[in-house]
C-alpha positions, -999 to 999 in steps of 0.1 A, spaced: 324 689 -253 327 707 -286 312 695 -320 333 675 -345 332 704 -369 344 728 -342 372 705 -333 383 700 -369 383 738 -375 403 745 -343 427 717 -352 432 730 -387 437 766 -376 462 757 -348 481 736 -374 481 763 -400 463 741 -426 428 736 -439 403 709 -430 405 698 -467 443 694 -464 439 673 -433 415 650 -451 438 648 -481 465 637 -458 443 609 -444 433 626 -411 397 627 -398 382 636 -364 370 607 -344 356 604 -308 382 603 -280 376 588 -246 410 593 -231 397 608 -198 424 636 -200 410 666 -182 416 690 -211 403 666 -238 375 681 -260 361 646 -268 378 643 -302 410 632 -317 426 635 -352 429 599 -364 451 587 -392 426 567 -413 451 551 -437 472 537 -408 440 524 -391 430 507 -424 465 492 -427 465 478 -392 429 464 -396 439 449 -429 468 430 -414 449 419 -384 470 438 -359 446 466 -349 434 469 -314 396 469 -307 399 506 -300 415 512 -334 389 491 -351 362 511 -334 378 544 -346 379 532 -382 343 519 -381 328 550 -364 300 568 -382 284 601 -373 
């Protein structure tokens, strides 16, 4: 598994943007436990969407955990 910083850098480079741009767009790296063979242990989560779902009481437990995750 790679570090969060490595994942964010790789994601930004492959997307042709900067990490700062990703954060400005509401995206942050969060742990992933999808069990996909090629998974690097991280996913790029849409924080604003998670906040919206939690605020309306429609978020799944997994979505709540992503939003509440702290390094």
